[in-house]
VOPAGU-2260 file (C-alpha; in pm, 1 decimal, decimal comma):
REM VOPAGU-2260
SITE   aa  ch    i         X         Y         Z
SITE  MET   A    0       0,0       0,0       0,0
SITE  LYS   A    1     173,9     314,2    -121,4
SITE  ARG   A    2     197,7     592,7     136,8
SITE  LEU   A    3     206,4     961,9      53,4
SITE  ASP   A    4     494,0     997,7     302,1
SITE  GLU   A    5     731,4     842,9      46,0
SITE  GLU   A    6     747,4    1186,1    -118,5
SITE  ILE   A    7     881,6    1335,9     205,2
SITE  ILE   A    8    1154,4    1071,2     230,3
SITE  LEU   A    9    1248,7    1129,7    -133,2
SITE  GLU   A   10    1296,1    1501,8     -70,8
SITE  TRP   A   11    1516,6    1419,4     229,7
SITE  PHE   A   12    1716,9    1161,6      33,0
SITE  LYS   A   13    1802,8    1405,7    -246,9
SITE  ARG   A   14    1978,9    1652,2     -16,9
SITE  GLU   A   15    2356,5    1665,6      -9,9
SITE  ILE   A   16    2375,8    1678,0     368,4
SITE  HIS   A   17    2143,8    1463,1     577,3
SITE  LYS   A   18    2048,1    1465,1     938,0
SITE  PRO   A   19    1942,6    1114,2    1040,0
SITE  LEU   A   20    1570,6    1074,2     979,3
SITE  VAL   A   21    1375,5     926,8    1270,9
SITE  VAL   A   22    1039,7     782,5    1165,6
SITE  ARG   A   23     812,7     810,4    1466,8
SITE  GLY   A   24     474,2     658,2    1520,8
SITE  ALA   A   25     290,8     388,7    1709,0
SITE  MET   A   26     370,8      26,1    1652,5
SITE  GLN   A   27     231,1    -128,9    1332,9
SITE  VAL   A   28     139,8     195,5    1158,6
SITE  GLY   A   29     383,7      87,9     885,9
SITE  LYS   A   30     713,7     260,1     969,9
SITE  SER   A   31     941,7     -25,2     856,9
SITE  THR   A   32     724,7    -105,4     555,7
SITE  LEU   A   33     735,8     259,1     446,3
SITE  VAL   A   34    1117,7     260,4     446,0
SITE  ARG   A   35    1137,5     -72,1     262,3
SITE  GLN   A   36     887,9      33,9      -3,4
SITE  PHE   A   37    1067,1     363,9     -55,0
SITE  ALA   A   38    1398,9     185,0    -110,1
SITE  LYS   A   39    1239,3     -65,9    -347,0
SITE  ASN   A   40    1048,2     195,2    -548,3
SITE  ASN   A   41    1361,7     408,3    -592,3
SITE  ASN   A   42    1621,0     131,4    -652,9
SITE  ILE   A   43    1810,8     212,4    -333,8
SITE  ASN   A   44    2029,8     -40,9    -155,6
SITE  LEU   A   45    1874,5     -84,0     188,7
SITE  HIS   A   46    2099,4    -199,1     473,8
SITE  GLU   A   47    1838,5    -288,7     734,4
SITE  ILE   A   48    1930,2    -403,3    1082,7
SITE  ASN   A   49    1674,4    -493,0    1348,7
SITE  LEU   A   50    1841,1    -399,3    1675,5
SITE  GLU   A   51    1592,9    -597,8    1881,4
SITE  LYS   A   52    1717,8    -912,4    1707,3
SITE  ASN   A   53    2084,8    -811,3    1735,7
SITE  PRO   A   54    2148,2    -730,7    2103,8
SITE  GLN   A   55    2518,5    -820,7    2056,8
SITE  LEU   A   56    2559,4    -478,0    1894,3
SITE  ASP   A   57    2495,5    -297,4    2223,2
SITE  PRO   A   58    2866,5    -267,0    2321,2
SITE  VAL   A   59    2950,3    -157,4    1965,5
SITE  PHE   A   60    2704,6     131,3    1980,4
SITE  LYS   A   61    2818,0     221,0    2331,6
SITE  ARG   A   62    3168,7     293,1    2198,1
SITE  GLN   A   63    3012,4     543,1    1954,8
SITE  ASN   A   64    3269,1     463,3    1685,5
SITE  ILE   A   65    3079,7     518,2    1359,7
SITE  ASN   A   66    3321,0     319,1    1141,5
SITE  GLU   A   67    3298,3      19,1    1373,8
SITE  ILE   A   68    2918,7      37,9    1370,0
SITE  ILE   A   69    2908,8      47,3     990,7
SITE  ASN   A   70    3153,8    -243,6     958,6
SITE  GLU   A   71    2947,1    -457,9    1193,8
SITE  ILE   A   72    2623,2    -385,4    1008,6
SITE  GLU   A   73    2781,6    -451,1     668,8
SITE  PHE   A   74    2890,3    -793,6     792,4
SITE  ILE   A   75    2547,5    -879,0     935,0
SITE  THR   A   76    2341,5    -760,9     637,5
SITE  GLN   A   77    2580,0    -901,7     372,4
SITE  LYS   A   78    2463,5    -642,7     117,9
SITE  GLY   A   79    2799,1    -492,1      35,8
SITE  LYS   A   80    2937,4    -152,9     128,4
SITE  ILE   A   81    2714,6     115,4     275,1
SITE  THR   A   82    2782,1     400,5      32,8
SITE  THR   A   83    2679,7     764,7      45,9
SITE  ASP   A   84    2503,6     774,6    -291,0
SITE  GLN   A   85    2249,1     493,2    -334,3
SITE  SER   A   86    2240,3     336,5      11,4
SITE  ILE   A   87    2029,2     376,1     322,4
SITE  LEU   A   88    2135,3     254,0     664,4
SITE  PHE   A   89    1811,0     160,6     840,4
SITE  LEU   A   90    1826,4     111,5    1218,4
SITE  ASP   A   91    1495,7     -54,8    1297,8
SITE  GLU   A   92    1363,9    -103,7    1654,7
SITE  ILE   A   93    1624,3     146,1    1769,4
SITE  GLN   A   94    1470,1     166,1    2116,0
SITE  SER   A   95    1607,7    -183,1    2187,1
SITE  ILE   A   96    1963,3     -44,5    2211,2
SITE  PRO   A   97    1939,8     301,4    2375,6
SITE  SER   A   98    2301,6     387,6    2290,8
SITE  ALA   A   99    2205,8     359,5    1922,5
SITE  ILE   A  100    1979,3     660,2    1974,8
SITE  GLN   A  101    2280,4     859,0    2096,3
SITE  SER   A  102    2484,5     743,3    1796,0
SITE  LEU   A  103    2256,8     937,8    1559,9
SITE  ARG   A  104    2432,9    1252,4    1675,0
SITE  TYR   A  105    2770,4    1118,7    1564,1
SITE  PHE   A  106    2639,6     989,3    1232,0
SITE  TYR   A  107    2539,8    1347,3    1151,6
SITE  GLU   A  108    2856,9    1509,7    1285,7
SITE  GLU   A  109    3103,4    1263,8    1131,0
SITE  MET   A  110    2922,3    1136,2     817,8
SITE  PRO   A  111    2650,3    1388,8     723,9
SITE  GLU   A  112    2649,6    1266,8     363,8
SITE  LEU   A  113    2531,9     918,6     471,3
SITE  HIS   A  114    2159,2     839,0     455,9
SITE  VAL   A  115    2054,9     709,5     799,0
SITE  ILE   A  116    1696,4     627,5     893,3
SITE  ALA   A  117    1587,7     505,8    1234,3
SITE  ALA   A  118    1252,6     377,1    1355,0
SITE  GLY   A  119    1119,6     229,1    1675,1
SITE  SER   A  120     801,5     153,7    1862,2
SITE  LEU   A  121     731,8     286,6    2212,2
SITE  LEU   A  122    1047,6     495,4    2182,6
SITE  GLU   A  123     932,7     729,2    2457,5
SITE  PHE   A  124     912,4     440,6    2703,3
SITE  THR   A  125    1286,8     386,0    2652,7
SITE  LEU   A  126    1370,1     755,5    2683,5
SITE  ALA   A  127    1171,5     777,7    3006,4
SITE  LYS   A  128    1394,1     511,9    3164,3
SITE  HIS   A  129    1727,4     672,3    3065,8
SITE  SER   A  130    1900,2     996,9    3153,2
SITE  PHE   A  131    1975,4    1104,1    2795,0
SITE  SER   A  132    1737,6    1259,7    2542,2
SITE  MET   A  133    1712,9    1263,3    2164,0
SITE  PRO   A  134    2009,1    1443,9    1999,9
SITE  VAL   A  135    1828,5    1773,0    1942,6
SITE  GLY   A  136    1932,3    1967,9    1632,5
SITE  ARG   A  137    2116,8    1672,4    1482,8
SITE  ILE   A  138    1820,1    1466,5    1366,1
SITE  GLU   A  139    1489,4    1530,0    1196,0
SITE  TYR   A  140    1156,4    1358,3    1227,5
SITE  LEU   A  141     887,1    1208,6    1011,1
SITE  TYR   A  142     569,4    1144,1    1208,3
SITE  LEU   A  143     372,2     854,7    1064,2
SITE  TYR   A  144       5,8     794,5    1139,4
SITE  PRO   A  145    -244,6     528,2    1029,8
SITE  VAL   A  146    -329,5     509,0     660,6
SITE  THR   A  147    -558,4     797,5     564,9
SITE  PHE   A  148    -888,6     776,8     380,5
SITE  PHE   A  149    -730,3     910,6      60,4
SITE  GLU   A  150    -455,4     648,0      81,1
SITE  TYR   A  151    -727,1     385,5     122,6
SITE  LEU   A  152    -899,9     508,5    -193,5
SITE  ASN   A  153    -569,4     500,2    -378,7
SITE  ALA   A  154    -500,6     143,2    -265,1
SITE  GLY   A  155    -846,5      45,6    -386,6
SITE  GLY   A  156    -780,5     185,3    -734,0
SITE  GLU   A  157   -1036,5     463,9    -700,6
SITE  LYS   A  158    -844,3     722,0    -903,1
SITE  PRO   A  159   -1159,1     887,1   -1048,7
SITE  LEU   A  160   -1291,2     958,3    -698,2
SITE  LEU   A  161    -952,0    1088,1    -586,0
SITE  ASP   A  162    -930,5    1315,5    -889,7
SITE  ILE   A  163   -1273,0    1463,8    -812,0
SITE  LEU   A  164   -1170,7    1530,8    -452,2
SITE  LYS   A  165    -827,3    1672,0    -528,8
SITE  ASN   A  166    -961,7    1907,9    -796,9
SITE  TYR   A  167   -1283,4    2012,4    -624,3
SITE  LYS   A  168   -1349,1    2384,7    -563,1
SITE  LEU   A  169   -1624,9    2526,1    -347,3
SITE  ASP   A  170   -1817,0    2674,9    -639,0
SITE  ASP   A  171   -1810,2    2344,0    -832,0
SITE  TYR   A  172   -2100,1    2101,8    -854,2
SITE  PHE   A  173   -2022,0    1783,2    -665,4
SITE  PRO   A  174   -2181,2    1473,4    -828,1
SITE  ILE   A  175   -2435,0    1303,3    -600,6
SITE  SER   A  176   -2334,1     962,3    -736,7
SITE  ALA   A  177   -1973,5    1027,4    -632,6
SITE  HIS   A  178   -2090,8    1150,8    -291,9
SITE  GLU   A  179   -2290,8     832,5    -226,3
SITE  LYS   A  180   -2002,9     611,3    -333,1
SITE  LEU   A  181   -1761,8     801,2    -109,6
SITE  LEU   A  182   -1999,8     763,3     185,7
SITE  ASN   A  183   -1988,4     387,0     136,2
SITE  TYR   A  184   -1608,3     388,4     128,1
SITE  GLN   A  185   -1607,4     612,2     434,1
SITE  ARG   A  186   -1824,9     359,6     619,8
SITE  ASN   A  187   -1585,3      79,2     524,9
SITE  TYR   A  188   -1290,6     282,9     648,3
SITE  ILE   A  189   -1460,8     354,5     980,5
SITE  LEU   A  190   -1499,9     -20,8    1030,6
SITE  ALA   A  191   -1156,0    -129,8     913,5
SITE  GLY   A  192    -956,8     174,0    1026,6
SITE  GLY   A  193    -617,0     278,8     898,7
SITE  MET   A  194    -379,8      13,7    1034,7
SITE  PRO   A  195    -203,0     -96,6     714,3
SITE  GLU   A  196    -230,7    -472,5     763,2
SITE  ALA   A  197    -602,1    -460,1     845,0
SITE  LEU   A  198    -688,8    -216,6     567,0
SITE  GLN   A  199    -492,3    -417,5     310,2
SITE  ILE   A  200    -712,7    -719,1     384,4
SITE  LEU   A  201   -1024,9    -509,5     329,4
SITE  VAL   A  202    -888,0    -381,8      -2,5
SITE  SER   A  203    -765,4    -717,0    -133,8
SITE  GLU   A  204   -1019,7    -960,9      10,8
SITE  ASN   A  205   -1311,5    -754,3     146,4
SITE  ASN   A  206   -1308,1    -997,2     438,4
SITE  LEU   A  207   -1422,1    -816,8     751,0
SITE  GLU   A  208   -1377,9   -1121,2     973,3
SITE  LYS   A  209   -1006,8   -1124,3     888,2
SITE  VAL   A  210    -989,7    -749,2     944,3
SITE  PHE   A  211   -1132,6    -788,2    1294,2
SITE  SER   A  212    -892,2   -1070,7    1369,6
SITE  ILE   A  213    -592,8    -857,2    1271,1
SITE  GLN   A  214    -723,4    -566,6    1478,1
SITE  SER   A  215    -751,6    -795,1    1782,1
SITE  GLN   A  216    -395,4    -914,7    1729,2
SITE  ILE   A  217    -268,2    -557,2    1709,6
SITE  LEU   A  218    -447,7    -459,6    2030,1
SITE  GLU   A  219    -306,9    -760,2    2216,0
SITE  THR   A  220      43,5    -696,9    2080,9
SITE  TYR   A  221      35,5    -344,0    2220,0
SITE  ARG   A  222     -76,8    -476,5    2556,4
SITE  ASP   A  223     196,7    -741,8    2561,9
SITE  ASP   A  224     466,0    -489,6    2469,5
SITE  PHE   A  225     391,6    -266,9    2768,8
SITE  ALA   A  226     551,8    -531,8    2988,9
SITE  LYS   A  227     886,9    -461,6    2820,7
SITE  TYR   A  228     890,3    -107,4    2951,5
SITE  ALA   A  229     688,6    -111,8    3274,6
SITE  SER   A  230     616,1    -350,6    3561,2
SITE  GLY   A  231     412,8    -380,8    3879,2
SITE  ASN   A  232     164,3    -104,8    3947,7
SITE  ASP   A  233     298,0     108,7    3661,3
SITE  LEU   A  234     210,5    -167,3    3416,2
SITE  ILE   A  235    -137,5    -213,6    3566,1
SITE  ARG   A  236    -211,8     158,9    3534,3
SITE  ILE   A  237     -95,1     172,1    3173,5
SITE  GLN   A  238    -310,2    -125,4    3078,9
SITE  ARG   A  239    -612,9      11,1    3263,9
SITE  ILE   A  240    -600,4     343,6    3081,2
SITE  TYR   A  241    -528,9     166,7    2750,8
SITE  ASP   A  242    -847,5     -37,9    2795,4
SITE  PHE   A  243   -1055,5     260,9    2907,0
SITE  ILE   A  244    -989,7     522,4    2638,0
SITE  PRO   A  245   -1149,4     354,2    2328,2
SITE  ALA   A  246   -1487,1     350,3    2503,0
SITE  ALA   A  247   -1450,5     712,9    2613,1
SITE  ILE   A  248   -1323,8     889,7    2301,6
SITE  GLY   A  249   -1418,9    1255,5    2284,4
SITE  GLU   A  250   -1493,7    1276,1    2657,2
SITE  LYS   A  251   -1328,4    1507,3    2906,1
SITE  ILE   A  252   -1068,0    1317,4    3106,1
SITE  LYS   A  253   -1132,2    1260,6    3475,7
SITE  TYR   A  254    -874,3    1035,0    3637,1
SITE  VAL   A  255   -1120,2     914,1    3897,4
SITE  ASN   A  256   -1296,4     730,1    3613,2
SITE  PHE   A  257    -980,3     530,0    3544,2
SITE  ASP   A  258    -929,4     418,2    3901,8
SITE  PRO   A  259   -1089,1     588,3    4204,2
SITE  HIS   A  260    -835,1     424,7    4436,4
SITE  THR   A  261    -516,5     555,1    4269,2
SITE  LYS   A  262    -371,8     904,5    4294,4
SITE  ALA   A  263    -429,0    1120,7    3988,9
SITE  ARG   A  264     -54,5    1195,0    3971,2
SITE  GLU   A  265      27,2     827,4    3916,2
SITE  LEU   A  266    -248,7     779,9    3660,4
SITE  LYS   A  267    -139,2    1088,1    3469,0
SITE  LYS   A  268     214,2     949,8    3448,1
SITE  ALA   A  269      78,7     634,9    3280,9
SITE  TYR   A  270    -154,3     839,4    3058,5
SITE  ASP   A  271     132,5    1061,4    2942,4
SITE  LEU   A  272     342,6     760,4    2842,1
SITE  LEU   A  273      59,4     632,1    2622,4
SITE  VAL   A  274      31,4     977,7    2468,1
SITE  LYS   A  275     404,0     984,8    2394,0
SITE  ALA   A  276     381,2     636,9    2243,4
SITE  GLY   A  277     114,5     763,4    2003,5
SITE  LEU   A  278    -163,7     535,9    2128,1
SITE  ILE   A  279    -366,6     814,5    2288,3
SITE  ILE   A  280    -435,7    1148,8    2119,7
SITE  PRO   A  281    -523,8    1429,2    2361,7
SITE  ALA   A  282    -719,1    1737,0    2255,0
SITE  TYR   A  283    -659,0    2028,5    2494,0
SITE  HIS   A  284    -900,9    2305,4    2578,4
SITE  SER   A  285    -777,6    2637,2    2443,8
SITE  ASP   A  286    -921,5    2973,1    2540,9
SITE  ALA   A  287    -874,6    3072,7    2174,1
SITE  SER   A  288    -798,2    3429,9    2275,3
SITE  GLY   A  289    -498,3    3444,5    2040,7
SITE  ILE   A  290    -252,0    3248,8    1834,0
SITE  PRO   A  291     -90,4    3009,0    1851,5
SITE  LEU   A  292    -357,6    2791,9    2007,9
SITE  ASN   A  293     -94,7    2617,3    2214,3
SITE  ALA   A  294     -20,5    2942,5    2398,9
SITE  THR   A  295    -365,3    2954,2    2554,8
SITE  LYS   A  296    -423,8    2584,5    2618,0
SITE  ASN   A  297    -524,4    2456,5    2959,0
SITE  GLU   A  298    -318,6    2144,9    3033,4
SITE  LYS   A  299    -565,9    2041,3    3303,1
SITE  ILE   A  300    -864,5    2021,3    3068,0
SITE  TYR   A  301    -851,8    1773,9    2781,4
SITE  LYS   A  302   -1039,0    1497,1    2607,6
SITE  SER   A  303    -888,8    1194,4    2436,2
SITE  PHE   A  304    -899,2     997,1    2115,7
SITE  PHE   A  305    -733,8     667,6    2022,8
SITE  LEU   A  306    -469,0     588,5    1763,1
SITE  ASP   A  307    -708,7     443,4    1507,1
SITE  ILE   A  308   -1082,7     430,4    1448,6
SITE  GLY   A  309   -1082,9      62,5    1350,9
SITE  LEU   A  310    -905,8     -28,9    1674,3
SITE  VAL   A  311   -1166,2     172,8    1864,8
SITE  ASN   A  312   -1442,7     -41,2    1715,9
SITE  ARG   A  313   -1261,1    -366,0    1785,7
SITE  SER   A  314   -1168,6    -266,5    2139,6
SITE  CYS   A  315   -1532,7    -184,1    2208,4
SITE  GLY   A  316   -1639,4    -532,0    2097,4
SITE  LEU   A  317   -1772,3    -495,9    1743,5
SITE  GLU   A  318   -1916,4    -836,0    1651,1
SITE  TYR   A  319   -1802,1   -1053,3    1363,2
SITE  ILE   A  320   -2084,3    -981,0    1121,1
SITE  SER   A  321   -2096,2    -912,6     749,8
SITE  LEU   A  322   -1998,2    -578,1     606,4
SITE  ASP   A  323   -2335,0    -540,5     431,6
SITE  HIS   A  324   -2516,1    -598,1     761,1
SITE  LEU   A  325   -2295,4    -350,7     943,0
SITE  LYS   A  326   -2382,5     -82,7     690,8
SITE  SER   A  327   -2745,4    -105,6     797,0
SITE  ILE   A  328   -2666,5     -59,6    1165,4
SITE  LYS   A  329   -2652,5     276,2    1337,8
SITE  PHE   A  330   -2363,8     254,5    1583,3
SITE  ILE   A  331   -2448,5     355,1    1939,0
SITE  ASN   A  332   -2140,4     577,5    1950,6
SITE  GLU   A  333   -2151,0     690,2    1587,9
SITE  GLY   A  334   -2113,1    1056,8    1679,7
SITE  LYS   A  335   -1792,6     984,5    1869,7
SITE  LEU   A  336   -1663,6     774,4    1579,9
SITE  ALA   A  337   -1710,5    1071,9    1348,5
SITE  GLU   A  338   -1500,9    1280,6    1590,8
SITE  GLN   A  339   -1237,1    1006,7    1599,1
SITE  PHE   A  340   -1225,1    1004,2    1217,5
SITE  ILE   A  341   -1163,7    1378,7    1208,2
SITE  ALA   A  342    -916,1    1373,2    1498,9
SITE  GLN   A  343    -678,5    1121,2    1344,0
SITE  HIS   A  344    -695,4    1291,3    1005,1
SITE  LEU   A  345    -623,6    1635,4    1151,8
SITE  LEU   A  346    -296,4    1488,1    1275,7
SITE  ALA   A  347    -221,4    1324,0     941,8
SITE  ILE   A  348    -268,0    1642,6     735,4
SITE  GLY   A  349     -45,0    1851,2     961,5
SITE  ARG   A  350     325,5    1910,5     921,3
SITE  LYS   A  351     501,8    1576,2     918,2
SITE  ASN   A  352     830,2    1697,7    1070,2
SITE  GLU   A  353     681,5    1800,0    1403,0
SITE  LYS   A  354     438,6    1650,5    1649,4
SITE  GLN   A  355      85,8    1775,2    1591,2
SITE  HIS   A  356    -154,9    1880,5    1865,5
SITE  LEU   A  357    -534,7    1896,1    1881,0
SITE  PHE   A  358    -740,5    2164,1    2051,4
SITE  TYR   A  359   -1103,9    2223,6    2136,3
SITE  TRP   A  360   -1309,6    2486,5    2316,6
SITE  LEU   A  361   -1513,8    2434,4    2630,0
SITE  ARG   A  362   -1730,2    2670,3    2828,9
SITE  GLU   A  363   -1870,2    2528,9    3148,0
SITE  GLY   A  364   -2142,0    2735,9    3315,4
SITE  ARG   A  365   -2390,0    2689,3    3594,5
SITE  SER   A  366   -2690,0    2683,9    3366,1
SITE  SER   A  367   -2546,6    2581,0    3029,5
SITE  ASN   A  368   -2233,7    2438,2    2874,3
SITE  ALA   A  369   -2089,4    2486,3    2527,1
SITE  GLU   A  370   -1827,3    2272,5    2355,6
SITE  VAL   A  371   -1677,5    2307,0    2008,9
SITE  ASP   A  372   -1533,5    1973,8    1894,8
SITE  PHE   A  373   -1207,7    2113,3    1752,7
SITE  LEU   A  374   -1027,2    2441,1    1692,9
SITE  ILE   A  375    -789,4    2483,4    1402,6
SITE  GLN   A  376    -558,1    2765,4    1305,2
SITE  LYS   A  377    -527,8    2886,1     948,4
SITE  ASN   A  378    -288,8    3178,3     904,0
SITE  SER   A  379    -396,4    3428,0    1168,4
SITE  LYS   A  380    -749,7    3291,9    1209,4
SITE  ILE   A  381    -882,4    3054,5    1473,6
SITE  ILE   A  382   -1168,4    2853,5    1325,4
SITE  PRO   A  383   -1420,1    2641,7    1519,5
SITE  LEU   A  384   -1491,4    2296,8    1378,3
SITE  GLU   A  385   -1796,0    2088,5    1465,3
SITE  VAL   A  386   -1849,6    1721,4    1374,9
SITE  LYS   A  387   -2190,5    1563,2    1317,2
SITE  ALA   A  388   -2241,6    1191,4    1251,2
SITE  GLY   A  389   -2558,2    1236,4    1043,8
SITE  LYS   A  390   -2711,1    1490,9     808,2
SITE  THR   A  391   -2868,0    1715,0    1071,6
SITE  GLY   A  392   -2770,0    1871,8    1401,5
SITE  THR   A  393   -2769,7    2207,5    1577,3
SITE  LEU   A  394   -2470,1    2438,0    1605,7
SITE  LYS   A  395   -2547,2    2610,1    1936,2
SITE  SER   A  396   -2188,2    2579,9    2062,0
SITE  ILE   A  397   -2054,5    2724,3    1737,1
SITE  HIS   A  398   -2293,0    3018,3    1776,1
SITE  GLN   A  399   -2163,3    3085,1    2127,7
SITE  PHE   A  400   -1803,3    3065,5    2014,2
SITE  ILE   A  401   -1863,3    3298,4    1719,1
SITE  PHE   A  402   -2031,5    3550,2    1947,6
SITE  GLN   A  403   -1765,2    3541,5    2220,1
SITE  LYS   A  404   -1458,7    3537,1    1995,7
SITE  GLY   A  405   -1581,9    3755,4    1711,0
SITE  SER   A  406   -1514,0    3492,6    1444,1
SITE  ASP   A  407   -1667,7    3508,4    1100,1
SITE  LEU   A  408   -1604,9    3153,2     974,9
SITE  ALA   A  409   -1691,3    2806,7    1103,5
SITE  ILE   A  410   -1660,9    2449,9     973,2
SITE  ARG   A  411   -1908,9    2166,1    1004,0
SITE  PHE   A  412   -1838,3    1806,9     901,3
SITE  ASP   A  413   -2141,3    1584,1     842,3
SITE  LEU   A  414   -2280,5    1344,2     579,0
SITE  ASN   A  415   -2415,5    1606,9     337,0
SITE  PRO   A  416   -2255,7    1716,1       8,1
SITE  PRO   A  417   -2022,6    2017,5      39,9
SITE  ARG   A  418   -2162,9    2367,4      54,6
SITE  LEU   A  419   -2076,8    2718,7     171,3
SITE  GLU   A  420   -2353,3    2929,4     322,5
SITE  SER   A  421   -2407,0    3250,2     512,5
SITE  VAL   A  422   -2563,8    3207,0     855,1
SITE  GLU   A  423   -2750,1    3463,0    1061,3
SITE  VAL   A  424   -2900,1    3363,6    1396,3
SITE  LYS   A  425   -3009,7    3517,5    1723,9
SITE  ILE   A  426   -2865,2    3378,6    2046,3
SITE  LYS   A  427   -2982,5    3448,8    2398,4
SITE  GLN   A  428   -2741,8    3635,1    2623,3
SITE  GLY   A  429   -2899,1    3690,8    2963,8
SITE  LYS   A  430   -3232,8    3857,7    2903,9
SITE  ASP   A  431   -3135,9    3985,1    2559,2
SITE  PHE   A  432   -3090,7    3832,3    2215,2
SITE  LYS   A  433   -2776,4    3898,9    2010,9
SITE  ARG   A  434   -2740,5    3863,1    1635,9
SITE  VAL   A  435   -2457,6    3643,6    1502,9
SITE  ARG   A  436   -2345,4    3637,1    1138,8
SITE  PHE   A  437   -2079,8    3410,0     986,8
SITE  LYS   A  438   -1990,7    3189,8     693,7
SITE  LEU   A  439   -2038,0    2815,7     744,9
SITE  LEU   A  440   -1831,5    2572,1     540,4
SITE  SER   A  441   -2010,9    2235,9     550,8
SITE  LEU   A  442   -1820,3    1935,2     424,4
SITE  PRO   A  443   -1867,6    1559,2     427,3
SITE  LEU   A  444   -1626,8    1380,0     662,5
SITE  TYR   A  445   -1432,8    1231,2     372,4
SITE  MET   A  446   -1316,0    1578,9     262,6
SITE  ILE   A  447   -1103,7    1642,6     572,0
SITE  GLU   A  448    -780,7    1588,7     376,0
SITE  ILE   A  449    -852,5    1877,9     138,6
SITE  LEU   A  450    -970,1    2112,2     414,2
SITE  PRO   A  451    -652,7    2331,3     411,9
SITE  ARG   A  452    -690,6    2394,3      37,5
SITE  LEU   A  453   -1063,2    2469,7      58,9
SITE  LEU   A  454   -1005,9    2714,3     342,8
SITE  SER   A  455    -741,5    2919,8     161,9
SITE  PRO   A  456    -978,1    3136,3     -49,4
SITE  LEU   A  457   -1197,8    3200,3     255,6
SITE  ILE   A  458    -918,0    3341,8     469,9
SITE  THR   A  459    -868,9    3712,6     411,8
């Protein structure tokens, strides 16, 4: 399954001087496969070494002698010399030998012309147990997330649908037949999710039972791997939060719900490790009083999403039933699944060289609350974004946000065809009514990946 991230690696590879590229992401999102496919598609000699399977290299990396490291890897891989032109040195499962993480600094300082890529799962668990940190300024990152909806369409050979989406403009007519077909694909994606192995089975075999089986295996593998990096009560807390979050996506976090008998400080420590490992995606409340959004976030108020929407369904016990039957069922938590879909795609469409963050807006009052699902920043504008699972739904929270923050643009994702409209409503403020005017960009969920382009002509 071809990933769009190959283009980013190609741009990095063509430079004359290279900082080691660290591919970061949760386990089984396809980090190793991405590197292998890139090398194969570009006729590059890949010298891959799995450090988890080669623990004898630990003392070699500890000496931090780059020539010795290269000689050892050349002998193990038996693929000839590691050259600076058409070779990549790939250090997979780098977290297994912590000193290998430190060696990235010396690869850049002593051999900057060499192409070095590193990848590892649960990397932050290793860093948390050691006194050193990543070699800042001497490496660069590529953050990899689950396969996106567009990548799923591409893998399924749906080029005509992709062309319509990639070329669509807000004043264009969007074919209803294409819209209905995309809604069906969107439903399939929500069931299968974006884990490459699971989605590949859906594309090649359309076998949902196999998809569910793979999802279960992935979930259990994550759980088993925690024991490598935590033990005792720490391990129990990590597993408890890991089990809890999929059923509580989009809900404000209260640690007492995880375990009323454990101190919040200890639970937060476990929660933060799962966030760093990429399994939990927090969305922080931001006051939205200025940019960047991160400057006004409240680190004590946040809701959570999971790594992947398909894993959410499997973790919550989706039964082994036919895909056609599932399409006729209205999920109990369908609204939250729509939020999960948007959350993981907001991360995927962000800058790939830095960790992305999600924000939302919350107003808690004695008589009424208001919550906007997400806030995004486009140039100097802060834009509220609301997610609806169906074709209808009120926008009362959006109205409150628009009134309080003086915004003139909002986004709604639902199941309707795309449209741009002018909205004028009256909202009650105390004993009075206030008039609110703004533009509302309504898009189907499957258009999230072209949102930045569609917003550009609306930002003045």
